[in-house]
C-alpha positions as CSV (number, residue, x, y, z in Angstrom):
1,M,-43.6,-69.7,3.6
2,S,-43.4,-66.6,5.9
3,S,-41.3,-65.5,8.6
4,T,-42.4,-63.4,11.7
5,P,-40.3,-60.6,13.3
6,A,-37.3,-62.1,15.1
7,T,-37.5,-62.5,18.9
8,P,-34.3,-62.5,20.8
9,F,-32.6,-66.0,20.4
10,V,-35.7,-67.6,18.9
11,R,-37.1,-67.2,15.5
12,T,-40.3,-68.6,13.9
13,E,-41.2,-69.3,10.3
14,R,-44.5,-70.5,8.9
15,I,-44.0,-73.2,6.4
16,G,-47.3,-74.4,5.0
17,S,-49.4,-75.3,8.1
18,A,-46.3,-75.8,10.3
19,L,-44.6,-73.3,12.5
20,L,-40.9,-73.9,12.5
21,I,-39.4,-72.7,15.8
22,T,-35.6,-72.4,15.8
23,L,-33.5,-71.8,18.9
24,D,-31.1,-69.2,17.6
25,R,-28.2,-68.8,20.0
26,P,-25.5,-70.7,18.3
27,E,-22.6,-69.0,19.9
28,A,-23.8,-70.5,23.2
29,R,-24.9,-73.8,21.7
30,N,-28.5,-72.7,22.1
31,A,-28.2,-72.8,25.9
32,V,-31.4,-71.6,27.6
33,N,-31.3,-68.5,29.6
34,A,-34.2,-66.3,30.8
35,E,-34.5,-64.7,27.4
36,V,-34.6,-67.8,25.5
37,A,-37.3,-69.3,27.8
38,T,-39.5,-66.2,27.4
39,A,-39.0,-66.2,23.7
40,L,-39.8,-69.9,23.3
41,A,-42.9,-69.4,25.4
42,A,-43.9,-66.7,22.9
43,A,-43.2,-68.9,20.0
44,L,-45.5,-71.5,21.5
45,D,-48.2,-68.9,22.0
46,E,-47.9,-68.1,18.3
47,L,-48.4,-71.6,17.4
48,E,-51.5,-72.0,19.5
49,A,-53.0,-68.8,18.3
50,G,-52.6,-69.3,14.5
51,P,-55.8,-71.0,13.3
52,E,-54.0,-72.0,10.1
53,L,-51.2,-73.7,12.0
54,R,-51.5,-77.3,12.6
55,A,-48.2,-78.4,14.3
56,G,-45.0,-77.0,15.5
57,V,-41.4,-78.2,14.8
58,L,-38.8,-77.2,17.3
59,T,-35.1,-77.2,16.3
60,G,-31.8,-75.5,17.0
61,E,-29.5,-73.3,14.9
62,G,-25.8,-74.0,14.1
63,G,-25.7,-77.9,14.4
64,T,-26.8,-78.1,18.0
65,F,-30.3,-78.6,19.2
66,S,-29.6,-77.2,22.8
67,A,-26.9,-77.6,25.3
68,G,-29.6,-77.2,28.1
69,M,-29.5,-74.6,30.9
70,D,-27.1,-71.7,30.6
71,L,-24.9,-72.5,33.6
72,K,-23.2,-69.1,33.5
73,A,-26.7,-67.3,33.6
74,A,-27.7,-69.7,36.3
75,L,-24.7,-68.7,38.4
76,R,-25.7,-65.1,38.0
77,G,-29.1,-66.0,39.5
78,E,-31.0,-66.0,36.2
79,S,-33.8,-68.5,35.9
80,P,-34.3,-70.5,32.6
81,E,-37.9,-71.3,33.6
82,V,-41.2,-69.4,32.8
83,E,-43.8,-69.5,35.6
84,G,-46.3,-72.2,35.0
85,R,-44.5,-73.4,31.8
86,G,-41.4,-74.8,33.3
87,F,-37.8,-75.0,31.8
88,G,-37.5,-73.1,28.5
89,G,-41.2,-72.2,28.8
90,L,-42.0,-75.7,27.5
91,T,-41.4,-78.7,29.8
92,E,-44.5,-77.9,32.0
93,A,-46.5,-76.3,29.3
94,R,-49.6,-78.0,27.8
95,P,-50.0,-76.9,24.1
96,D,-52.9,-78.4,22.3
97,K,-51.1,-78.5,19.0
98,P,-48.6,-81.3,18.2
99,L,-45.0,-80.4,18.6
100,I,-42.2,-82.1,16.9
101,A,-38.6,-82.0,18.0
102,A,-36.1,-82.0,15.0
103,V,-32.7,-82.8,16.7
104,E,-29.4,-82.2,15.0
105,G,-26.3,-82.4,17.1
106,P,-26.3,-82.3,20.9
107,A,-29.5,-82.2,22.9
108,M,-28.0,-82.2,26.4
109,G,-29.5,-81.8,29.8
110,G,-32.3,-79.3,29.5
111,G,-32.0,-79.6,25.7
112,F,-33.0,-83.3,25.9
113,E,-35.8,-82.3,28.3
114,L,-37.1,-79.9,25.7
115,A,-37.2,-82.8,23.2
116,L,-38.9,-85.1,25.7
117,A,-41.5,-82.4,26.2
118,C,-42.4,-82.6,22.4
119,D,-45.0,-85.2,21.1
120,L,-42.6,-86.6,18.5
121,I,-39.0,-86.6,18.0
122,V,-37.0,-86.7,14.6
123,A,-33.3,-87.2,15.2
124,A,-30.3,-87.1,12.9
125,E,-28.0,-90.1,13.1
126,D,-25.2,-88.1,14.7
127,A,-27.5,-86.3,17.2
128,R,-26.7,-86.9,20.8
129,F,-29.1,-87.2,23.7
130,G,-27.9,-87.0,27.3
131,L,-28.8,-86.0,30.8
132,P,-25.3,-85.2,32.4
133,E,-26.8,-83.3,35.4
134,V,-25.5,-85.8,37.9
135,K,-22.0,-84.8,36.7
136,R,-22.7,-81.3,38.1
137,G,-24.2,-82.2,41.3
138,L,-27.8,-81.9,40.0
139,I,-30.6,-84.0,38.6
140,A,-32.6,-83.6,35.4
141,A,-35.4,-81.6,37.0
142,G,-36.8,-80.2,33.8
143,G,-38.7,-83.4,33.2
144,G,-35.9,-85.8,32.5
145,V,-36.1,-87.8,35.7
146,I,-40.0,-87.9,35.4
147,R,-40.4,-88.4,31.6
148,L,-37.5,-90.7,30.6
149,P,-38.6,-93.7,32.7
150,K,-41.9,-93.5,30.9
151,R,-40.4,-93.6,27.6
152,L,-37.8,-96.3,28.1
153,P,-37.6,-99.7,30.1
154,H,-36.6,-98.9,33.7
155,H,-33.1,-100.1,33.6
156,L,-32.2,-98.3,30.4
157,A,-33.7,-95.0,31.7
158,M,-31.8,-95.4,35.0
159,E,-28.5,-96.0,33.2
160,L,-28.9,-92.7,31.3
161,L,-29.9,-90.9,34.4
162,L,-27.3,-92.4,36.7
163,T,-24.3,-92.3,34.3
164,G,-25.1,-89.0,32.6
165,E,-23.6,-90.7,29.4
166,P,-25.2,-89.8,26.0
167,V,-26.7,-91.9,23.2
168,D,-26.6,-91.0,19.6
169,G,-29.5,-90.6,17.2
170,R,-29.2,-94.2,15.9
171,R,-29.3,-95.6,19.4
172,A,-32.2,-93.3,20.3
173,G,-34.1,-94.7,17.4
174,A,-33.4,-98.3,18.4
175,L,-34.6,-97.5,22.0
176,G,-37.8,-96.0,20.7
177,L,-36.9,-92.4,21.8
178,A,-37.0,-91.2,18.3
179,N,-39.9,-91.6,15.8
180,R,-37.7,-91.1,12.8
181,V,-33.9,-91.2,12.3
182,T,-32.4,-89.3,9.4
183,A,-29.1,-88.6,7.7
184,P,-27.2,-85.6,9.2
185,G,-28.8,-82.3,8.2
186,Q,-32.1,-83.9,7.3
187,A,-34.0,-83.8,10.7
188,V,-35.9,-80.6,10.1
189,A,-37.0,-81.6,6.5
190,E,-38.3,-84.9,7.9
191,A,-40.0,-83.2,10.8
192,L,-41.8,-80.9,8.4
193,R,-43.0,-83.9,6.4
194,L,-44.3,-85.4,9.5
195,A,-46.1,-82.1,10.4
196,E,-47.8,-82.2,7.1
197,R,-48.9,-85.7,7.7
198,L,-50.5,-84.6,11.0
199,A,-52.1,-81.7,9.3
200,E,-54.2,-84.1,7.3
201,N,-56.1,-85.0,10.4
202,A,-58.7,-83.2,12.3
203,P,-57.1,-80.4,14.6
204,L,-59.8,-80.8,17.3
205,A,-59.2,-84.5,17.3
206,L,-55.3,-84.1,17.6
207,A,-55.8,-81.8,20.6
208,A,-58.3,-84.2,22.2
209,V,-55.8,-87.1,21.8
210,K,-53.2,-85.0,23.7
211,R,-55.5,-84.0,26.5
212,V,-56.7,-87.7,27.0
213,V,-53.2,-89.0,26.9
214,R,-52.1,-86.4,29.6
215,A,-55.3,-87.0,31.8
216,A,-54.8,-90.8,31.6
217,D,-51.2,-90.5,33.0
218,G,-51.5,-91.8,36.6
219,A,-55.3,-91.9,36.5
220,S,-57.5,-95.0,37.1
221,D,-59.2,-96.6,34.1
222,A,-62.5,-95.2,35.4
223,E,-61.1,-91.7,35.6
224,A,-59.5,-91.9,32.3
225,F,-62.6,-93.1,30.5
226,A,-64.8,-90.4,32.3
227,F,-62.5,-87.7,31.0
228,Q,-62.5,-89.4,27.5
229,R,-66.3,-89.4,27.4
230,T,-66.3,-85.7,28.0
231,E,-63.9,-85.1,25.1
232,M,-65.8,-87.4,22.8
233,K,-69.1,-85.6,23.6
234,S,-67.4,-82.3,22.5
235,L,-66.0,-83.9,19.4
236,M,-69.3,-85.4,18.3
237,A,-70.9,-82.0,18.5
238,S,-68.2,-80.5,16.2
239,A,-68.6,-79.5,12.6
240,D,-65.2,-81.4,12.0
241,V,-66.7,-84.7,12.9
242,R,-69.6,-84.2,10.4
243,E,-67.0,-83.1,7.7
244,G,-64.9,-86.2,8.5
245,M,-67.8,-88.5,8.0
246,T,-69.0,-86.7,4.9
247,A,-65.5,-86.7,3.3
248,F,-65.2,-90.4,3.9
249,A,-68.6,-91.1,2.4
250,E,-67.8,-88.9,-0.6
251,R,-64.2,-90.3,-0.9
252,R,-62.5,-86.9,-0.8
253,P,-60.0,-85.3,1.6
254,A,-61.6,-83.6,4.5
255,R,-61.7,-79.8,4.8
256,W,-61.1,-79.2,8.5
257,T,-62.1,-75.9,10.0
258,G,-61.2,-76.6,13.7
259,K,-64.8,-76.0,14.7
C-alpha cells in the first residue's frame, strides 16, 4: 500500500494492483469545480501510466460520493470540465483500465454521472443516486441523459430524468445500476475486492473489451465485428495470449506482463 503526493481535492493511494482515487473536498460534499476536475484527470492519468496498476476505484471522502457540479463556482464562470475529457475530467474520457465507482452517500447530478462513466458500480445500501438538474432549469449534460437510458428500461430512466428524484443503493441494485450492494461503509472494501478479481485477468484483454464495447455502441454489426477483428489480431500476437494458454495447460495462475 502506498500513497502519492496529495493533489488539491483528490488523493490517490495504491493498494495492491488497484489505485484508490478519492474525491477529497468533504466541506463542499465533494462538489466538482475546476480544480477537482483537473485533479481527477491527473489521477486517471496516474492509473493509466502505472504498469503495475490494473484497475481504479473512485470514491468520495466524508460519507458523500459527490454532490455534482459546484454551482457557486459555476456562477463565477468556473468550468467543471476538462477539454476532451468532459465533466470532472472523466465523463468523456476513455481510460483503457477498468474503473469502479464505490458509492457511499449521495451521488447527485454530476456525481451520479461520474459513477455512470465508470465500468462498474458498488453502492452502499444507503447511497443515493439522482439527477436533479431539471429542478435547476438544466439537464444532466455530463452523460446522464445519454447514458442512463442505456442502463435502464426507457420508462424507468425517464422517470429519474424527468422527476429528478433519487433512488437509494438497494433500489439501484434492484434496477441493475449497481453491480454490488453493501452495508453502509463497506463500498470501498467491496470495490477493492472486485478490482482484485479483475486483476486476475489479462490487462490487454480487459482494455480490448472496453474498446470493443465502446466501438459497438451505435455501430452496425458489420462495423462492430470489423473493429473486433482488429482487436483480436492484436491480442493474438501478444505475449499475454501465449501466457494465458500456457498457464491453462499447466494448471497454474497466469503471470501477465501486459505485452
